Backbone as a ProteinNet text record, in pm:
[ID]
protein_1_A
[PRIMARY]
MATSSALLLFCNLAFVVLLASIAAQSPRIAAADSGLVDKVCKQTPDYKFCSDALNSDPRTPGADQITLARVAFSLANSKASSTQGEITSLLSNSTGPVHQHLEQCQGDYATAVAKIQEALTNLDSETYAGLDVLATKAGDAADDCESAFKGTESPLTESNKVLKGLSEICVAVAHLFS
[TERTIARY]
15144.9	15034.8	15010.4	15115.2	15099.5	15042	15083.7	15032.9	14884.3	14840.7	14699	14616	14667.4	14596.1	14583	14689	14684.6	14585.8	14583	14490.3	14345.9	14319	14183.7	14142.1	14233.2	14203.2	14172.1	14251.9	14228.9	14091.7	14055.1	13925.9	13810.4	13821.9	13717.1	13704.5	13816.4	13813.6	13758.5	13793.9	13743.7	13591.6	13536.8	13392.4	13322.6	13374.6	13315	13328.1	13444.1	13464.9	13371.7	13354.4	13264.1	13122.3	13074.4	12940.7	12927.2	13025.5	13020.6	13030.9	13120.1	13139.4	13020.2	12957.3	12838.2	12728.5	12708.4	12602.5	12632.2	12758.7	12795.4	12805.3	12845.3	12879.1	12783.4	12706.2	12622.5	12494.3	12469.5	12348.9	12221	12228	12107.5	12070.6	12157.7	12128	12121.6	12004.5	11984.3	11921.4	11915.3	11852	11704	11649.2	11508.8	11421.4	11323.2	11233.5	11142.7	11109	11007.9	11055.6	11182.5	11233.5	11244	11215.1	11220.9	11364.5	11460	11599.9	11637.2	11595.6	11624.6	11563.4	11438.5	11370	11444.3	11486.4	11557.3	11693.8	11768.4	11906.6	11916.3	11813.5	11811.5	11802.3	11761.3	11750.4	11877.5	11979.3	12103.8	12213.6	12317.2	12427.7	12513.4	12511.6	12596	12511.3	12454.5	12363.7	12429.8	12551.3	12618.8	12642.2	12692.2	12713	12580.7	12475	12343.3	12296.2	12302.7	12257.5	12339.7	12470.6	12557.8	12527.5	12509.3	12483.6	12350.7	12244.4	12112.9	12106.7	12165.9	12161.6	12257.9	12336.2	12424.5	12347.4	12223.4	12140.4	12041.2	12031.4	11941.9	11792.9	11757.6	11617.5	11572.4	11666	11634.2	11551.9	11582.8	11502.8	11353.5	11275.4	11131.7	11085.8	11173	11139.8	11034.7	10950.8	10860.1	10933.6	10868.2	10937	10977.2	10899.7	10933.3	11057.7	11061	11178.2	11301.2	11285.4	11400.1	11449.8	11359.1	11399.3	11477.4	11431.2	11503.7	11643	11652.4	11783.4	11874.9	11827.1	11910.2	11956.8	11864	11901.2	11989.2	11969	12055.2	12198.4	12213.6	12347.8	12415.6	12341.2	12396.8	12433.6	12349.9	12377.5	12503.8	12518.3	12637.3	12763.9	12758.8	12876.7	12907.5	12806.6	12829.6	12886.3	12833.2	12881.3	13024.9	13056.3	13194.3	13291.6	13247.1	13333.7	13356.2	13257.2	13277.6	13392.2	13397.5	13506.4	13640.2	13641.9	13765.8	13813.2	13719.6	13754.8	13812.8	13752.3	13803	13946.3	13971.4	14105.7	14205.2	14164.8	14252.6	14280.3	14180.7	14199	14307.1	14316.3	14414.6	14557.5	14572.6	14707.2	14734.3	14654.6	14672	14702.6	14757.9	14788.2	14760.5	14765.2	14756.2	14628.3	14640.1	14520.8	14442.8	14512.7	14443.3	14355.5	14406.9	14328.6	14201.7	14216.5	14101.5	13998.7	14048.3	13958.1	13882.9	13953.4	13890.7	13787.1	13814.4	13715.4	13587	13601.9	13482.5	13409.1	13485.9	13424.9	13353.5	13407.7	13343.7	13202.6	13190.8	13059.6	12969.9	13029.7	12953.2	12894.7	12976	12929	12830.9	12843.1	12742.4	12606.7	12608.3	12486.9	12433.9	12521.3	12479.1	12413.1	12476.8	12420.3	12285.3	12275.9	12149.6	12037.7	12066.1	11964.2	11922.4	12018.2	11987	11905.8	11944.4	11869.8	11728.5	11714	11580.4	11496	11557.4	11485.3	11443.9	11533	11499.4	11385.7	11387.9	11279.9	11148.7	11155.9	11035.9	10980.5	11068.7	11024	10953.1	11009.5	10949	10810.9	10792.3	10663.2	10573.3	10613.1	10536.7	10514.4	10616.6	10617.2	10716	10663.5	10748.9	10782.1	10708	10735.8	10868.6	10947.7	11073.8	11193.3	11174.5	11289	11395.3	11351.1	11445.9	11529.2	11467.5	11539.2	11644.5	11607.1	11702.1	11818.9	11790	11895.8	11987.3	11928.7	12008.4	12102	12051.1	12134.9	12250.6	12228.2	12337.4	12442.8	12398.8	12492.9	12567.4	12496.1	12559.6	12668.2	12645.3	12745.6	12874	12861.4	12979.8	13051.7	12974.6	13033.8	13104.7	13041.3	13100.7	13231.9	13233.1	13355.6	13466.9	13435.4	13537.2	13585.5	13493.2	13528.9	13615.7	13607.9	13687.9	13837.1	13874	14016.1	14068.2	13991.2	14026.5	14177.1	14226	14367.8	14457.2	14404.9	14480.8	14424.7	14509.7	14461.9	14376.4	14257.5	14164.2	14182.6	14197.3	14203.4	14064.5	13962	13824.2	13754.9	13829.9	13769.5	13683.4	13735.7	13659.7	13537	13549.1	13433.4	13327.6	13371.8	13278	13204.6	13276.9	13213.4	13110.8	13145.1	13052.5	12927.2	12944	12826	12743.1	12807	12733	12653.6	12716.3	12646.8	12530.3	12549.9	12441.5	12329.2	12363.9	12262.6	12181	12246.9	12175.3	12077.6	12115.4	12024.2	11904.7	11930.8	11822.3	11726.2	11779.4	11693.2	11605.5	11665.2	11588.1	11479.8	11512.2	11411.9	11302	11341.1	11242.5	11142.3	11187.4	11097.6	10989.2	11008.4	10903.3	10778.7	10796.1	10685.7	10612.2	10660.7	10599.8	10479.2
2403.9	2498.4	2545.7	2581.6	2626.8	2516.3	2393.3	2281.3	2260.1	2268.3	2248.1	2363.9	2486.4	2599.7	2582.1	2537.5	2514.2	2403	2300	2189.5	2236.3	2317.9	2369.2	2460.1	2544.4	2630.4	2545.1	2441.1	2350.2	2283.9	2238.3	2172.3	2267.5	2392.3	2490.4	2520.7	2538.1	2564	2444.3	2325.1	2203.5	2196	2235.9	2234.9	2327	2449	2545.1	2495.9	2442.7	2389.1	2271.2	2186.5	2072.5	2118.8	2217.1	2269.9	2319.8	2396.6	2452.7	2343.9	2247.8	2145.3	2051.1	2021.6	1936.4	2006.3	2132.9	2206.5	2222.5	2239.5	2264.3	2137.8	2025	1909.8	1793	1782.5	1663.8	1677.6	1583.7	1594.6	1570.8	1500.8	1473.2	1587.6	1687.6	1802.1	1924.5	1973.4	2088.3	2200.9	2315.5	2428	2398.2	2450.6	2426.6	2481.7	2401.8	2439.4	2555.2	2565.9	2661.4	2806.2	2829.1	2964.8	3008.8	2918.4	2952.1	2983.9	2909.1	2935.6	3076.2	3113.2	3247.1	3353.6	3332.5	3428.3	3443.6	3331.8	3334.9	3400.1	3355.9	3402.1	3550.7	3604.9	3749.3	3830.7	3766.1	3834.6	3823.9	3755.9	3737.5	3826.2	3853.5	3936.5	3869.2	3736.4	3664.3	3562.3	3607.2	3524	3393.2	3398.2	3278.2	3177.3	3223.7	3134	3067.7	3146.2	3095.6	2989.4	3020.8	2928	2799.6	2813.2	2694.6	2608	2673.4	2597.8	2523.4	2594.1	2529.8	2420.2	2446.2	2348.1	2231.8	2235.2	2121.9	2006.1	2031.8	1929.1	1871.9	1739.3	1678.4	1703.7	1754.6	1784.7	1918.2	1998.1	2133	2141.5	2067.1	2082.8	2059.6	2159.3	2149.5	2161.1	2199.9	2205.8	2312.2	2282.7	2384.3	2458.4	2556.4	2638.6	2558.5	2460.5	2380.3	2295.6	2231.7	2150.4	2238.2	2354.7	2444.4	2493.7	2516.2	2555.4	2442.8	2319.4	2205.4	2194.2	2216.4	2211.4	2318.5	2441	2552.4	2531.3	2495.6	2476.7	2352.6	2251	2131.6	2165	2245.9	2288.4	2368.6	2459.8	2540.3	2452.2	2355.3	2264.3	2183.2	2135.8	2058.4	2141.7	2265	2352	2388	2422.7	2460	2342	2224.6	2104.6	2070.9	2081.5	2051.6	2154.6	2278.3	2381.8	2356.3	2303.9	2264.9	2164.2	2070	1972.5	2038.4	2135.3	2209.5	2280.8	2342.6	2416.8	2322.5	2208.5	2109.5	2070.7	2046.8	2011.5	2125.2	2246.3	2362.1	2387.1	2367	2388.8	2297.9	2177.2	2083.1	2121.7	2211.3	2252.3	2400.4	2467.5	2611.6	2649.6	2769.5	2824.6	2974.3	3033.7	3178.4	3238.8	3359.5	3430.9	3354	3286.2	3210.8	3103.2	3039.1	2936.7	2998.5	3116.8	3185	3221.9	3269.7	3306.3	3182.6	3071	2947.3	2896.8	2916.9	2878	2959.1	3088.6	3169.9	3116.5	3084.8	3032	2899.9	2820.9	2694.1	2721	2820.3	2858.8	2919.1	3000.9	3062.2	2955.2	2856.7	2751.8	2656.4	2639.4	2561.3	2632.4	2763.6	2843.2	2830.1	2842.1	2833.1	2698.8	2590.8	2457.3	2444.5	2492.1	2482.7	2558.9	2677.2	2758.7	2692.8	2640.2	2575.1	2447.7	2371.9	2249.6	2282.3	2391	2434.9	2469	2534.8	2567.3	2440.7	2342.7	2216.3	2144.6	2147.7	2089.3	2162	2294.2	2372.8	2338.8	2321.1	2281.7	2146.9	2054.1	1920.9	1926.8	2021.9	2033.9	2138.1	2182.5	2279.5	2410.6	2452	2580.5	2670.2	2765.4	2843.9	2983.2	3030.4	3162.2	3158.2	3260.1	3271.8	3204.8	3143	3080.4	3184.5	3304.1	3408.7	3452.3	3456.9	3495.5	3389.7	3263.1	3155	3157.1	3179.1	3185.7	3305.1	3417.6	3537.4	3513.5	3445.9	3416.7	3324.6	3230.4	3142.8	3223.6	3313.7	3400.2	3493.4	3543.8	3631.2	3555.5	3426.7	3346.1	3337	3323.3	3321.2	3455.9	3565	3699.1	3716.3	3668.7	3680.6	3603	3485.2	3405.1	3480.9	3536.8	3611	3731.8	3800.1	3918.6	3884.1	3761.5	3719.8	3731.8	3722.9	3726.6	3867.9	3967	4108.1	4133.8	4160.9	4191.4	4069.8	3952.2	3828	3753.1	3687.8	3612.7	3494.4	3488.9	3381.7	3261.5	3142.8	3022.9	2979.7	3052.2	3014.7	3112.9	3204.8	3308	3248.5	3153.8	3096.3	3022	2945.6	2875.7	2974.6	3082.7	3184.5	3249.5	3276.8	3335.6	3240.4	3113.7	3015.7	3003.3	2991.4	2981.7	3108.7	3223.2	3349.5	3349.9	3307.9	3302.7	3205.4	3088.7	2990.6	3043.2	3114.3	3173.2	3278.9	3354.9	3455.2	3387.3	3272.9	3196.4	3150.2	3102.4	3056.3	3170.4	3289.5	3406.2	3433.4	3431	3456.9	3351.3	3224.7	3118.1	3137.7	3176	3197.3	3305.9	3404	3512.2	3462.7	3345.1	3286.5	3252.6	3235	3196.3	3317	3436.6	3558.8	3601.1
5511.1	5507.6	5365.3	5293	5155.7	5069.2	5094.4	5016.2	5042.3	5167.6	5197.2	5141.7	5142.9	5084.1	4934.3	4871.5	4727.4	4695	4776.1	4754.2	4769.1	4868.7	4888.8	4774.6	4727.5	4613.9	4492.4	4471.5	4359.2	4370.9	4490.8	4510.9	4481.3	4526.8	4500.7	4352.9	4287.3	4143.5	4068.8	4112.5	4047.8	4061.1	4174.7	4195.9	4095.9	4080.2	3987.7	3844.1	3809.1	3674.2	3649.3	3749	3735.8	3706.8	3781.8	3756.7	3613.7	3568.9	3433.8	3327.2	3347.5	3244.7	3235.8	3347.2	3344.1	3265.1	3294	3225.5	3076.6	3041.5	2902.4	2818.3	2875.9	2795	2803	2905.6	2921.7	2840.9	2747.8	2666.2	2745.4	2858.8	2934.4	3028.8	3042.7	3126.7	3036.9	3013.5	2926.8	3007.8	2947.7	3014.3	3035.9	3143.5	3173.9	3061.7	3021.5	2913.3	2951.8	3076.7	3121.3	3126.2	3116.4	3129.9	3273.9	3366.2	3507.9	3551.2	3498.5	3531.8	3486.1	3366.4	3313.6	3404.4	3443.9	3532.5	3664.9	3722.4	3851.1	3834.8	3736.1	3721.5	3686.4	3623.8	3596.4	3725.1	3834.2	3963.4	4047.4	3994.6	4069.9	4013	4090.9	4042	3933.6	3925.6	3829.2	3752.9	3641.9	3563.5	3522	3470.7	3420.9	3532.9	3646.9	3760.9	3798.9	3806.1	3843.2	3744.2	3618.1	3514.7	3514.5	3523.7	3527.1	3649.3	3763.6	3886.9	3877.4	3842.7	3839.2	3732.9	3618.1	3509.6	3530.2	3637.6	3668.5	3730.3	3768.2	3832.5	3731.2	3723	3623.5	3649.8	3767.4	3796.1	3736.2	3689.4	3645.9	3517.2	3413.8	3290.8	3316	3281.2	3300.1	3443.9	3534	3677.1	3705.9	3804.4	3855.9	3968	4027.1	4127.3	4250.6	4289.3	4406.8	4379.9	4264.1	4228.9	4214.4	4152.6	4136.4	4272	4365.2	4501.1	4567	4550.8	4608	4546	4416.3	4348.2	4407.4	4414.1	4461.5	4605.4	4693.5	4833.6	4852.2	4769.1	4777.1	4735.3	4630.1	4588.2	4699.1	4760	4869.4	4988	5019.2	5130.6	5104.2	4983.3	4947.2	4961.3	4913.1	4921.4	5066.2	5143.5	5283.8	5361.6	5336.3	5406.4	5367.4	5239.2	5197.7	5253.3	5264.7	5322.5	5470.9	5539.4	5679.4	5689.2	5597.9	5595.5	5570.2	5479.2	5452	5578.4	5647.5	5769.1	5874.2	5891.2	5987.4	5952.7	5825.7	5781	5804.8	5772.1	5791.5	5939.8	6024.3	6167.6	6225.6	6173.8	6228.1	6191.8	6095.1	6051.2	6072.7	6155.9	6171	6316	6328.9	6461	6459.4	6576.3	6589.6	6536.9	6480.6	6433.6	6326.1	6236.4	6131.5	6195.9	6299.4	6370.3	6429.6	6489.5	6548.6	6441.3	6327.1	6217.6	6167.1	6157	6110.8	6211.1	6340.2	6441.6	6425.4	6394.4	6369.1	6246.4	6141.9	6019.9	6045.8	6136	6170.9	6224.3	6310.4	6363.1	6255.6	6168.9	6060.6	5968.6	5935.6	5845	5913.6	6043.3	6115.7	6104.9	6115.8	6099.4	5957.4	5858.1	5718.3	5689.8	5732.5	5709.2	5779.9	5901.1	5975.9	5904	5854.4	5785.9	5654.2	5580.4	5453	5478	5578.4	5609.4	5658	5729.8	5772	5648.9	5552.6	5428.1	5354.4	5347.6	5280.8	5354.3	5486.4	5565.2	5538.3	5530.7	5501.6	5363	5266.6	5132.9	5137.1	5211.9	5223.6	5288.8	5379.3	5448.1	5381.7	5263	5184.4	5259.3	5331.6	5400.5	5326.7	5251.2	5161.7	5214.8	5312.5	5369.6	5444.1	5426.5	5500.4	5434.8	5319.1	5251.5	5216.5	5175.9	5140.6	5260.7	5378.4	5500.9	5535.5	5525.8	5555.8	5457.3	5329.7	5228.3	5252.9	5289.5	5317.8	5436	5539.4	5656.4	5620.6	5530.8	5485.7	5410.8	5325.4	5253.7	5347.7	5448.3	5547.8	5624.6	5648.4	5719.6	5637.8	5505.2	5418.7	5423.9	5422.4	5433.9	5568.2	5674.3	5807.9	5817	5756.8	5755.8	5684.6	5569.9	5494	5573.5	5639.9	5719.4	5839.2	5886.1	6001.3	5973.1	5847.9	5810.7	5790.1	5822.9	5805.2	5801.4	5683.7	5666.2	5650.6	5673	5658.6	5538.7	5462.3	5346.6	5392.3	5338.6	5375.2	5282.8	5339.6	5256	5209.3	5251.9	5220.1	5126.6	5068.5	4984.3	4873.4	4799.9	4688.6	4739	4845.2	4901.9	4949	5011.6	5058	4940.7	4832.2	4713.9	4654	4646.3	4588.1	4674.8	4806.1	4892.3	4883.9	4881.4	4868.7	4738	4628.2	4500.1	4500.8	4561.1	4570.8	4660.5	4765.1	4853.3	4778.6	4693.3	4613.3	4516.9	4464	4379.4	4462.7	4582.9	4671.8	4703.1	4725.7	4752.7	4631	4512.5	4389.8	4369.3	4395.6	4383.5	4488	4608.3	4715.4	4676.5	4599.5	4557.7	4462	4403	4318.8	4399.9	4530.7	4617.8	4675.3	4646.8	4703	4621.7
[MASK]
++++++++++++++++++++++++++++++++++++++++++++++++++++++++++++++++++++++++++++++++++++++++++++++++++++++++++++++++++++++++++++++++++++++++++++++++++++++++++++++++++++++++++++++++++

């Protein structure tokens, strides 16, 4: 159990480091020329996380609001989906209250993925109303998962923080359509 928790923590940290290192070191991925990333990230609680995340995608430089929305929701979808895999792995090695908490998280992340995928579908069909609500629900699912562990150490804390942060970026991008 300790080994799988350590491995999951390592994977989550590696994901965040990867986002930061791609944005910082890759010459083909630069900050968006339009200042749209700056405008969006100023609306989030963690400007650096937002900027690093958005600039980790090669579609970001010069992106318009629709492309930036696709980038943000795609990043959130990727994180939510990978966390679902983590939960499945943890469930196979857990018992007792931790198992019950992980089962709740499994449902929470199913909700998060569904809401994010609905937002991506809406973007594809040029339906922009309600993107902020869908993003908020995905972030709420991460909060609910974390709350499930009330008093117990959560093996998903870092994943929940990352999804919450990505959801906040999605909300800020969605506000571009208002």
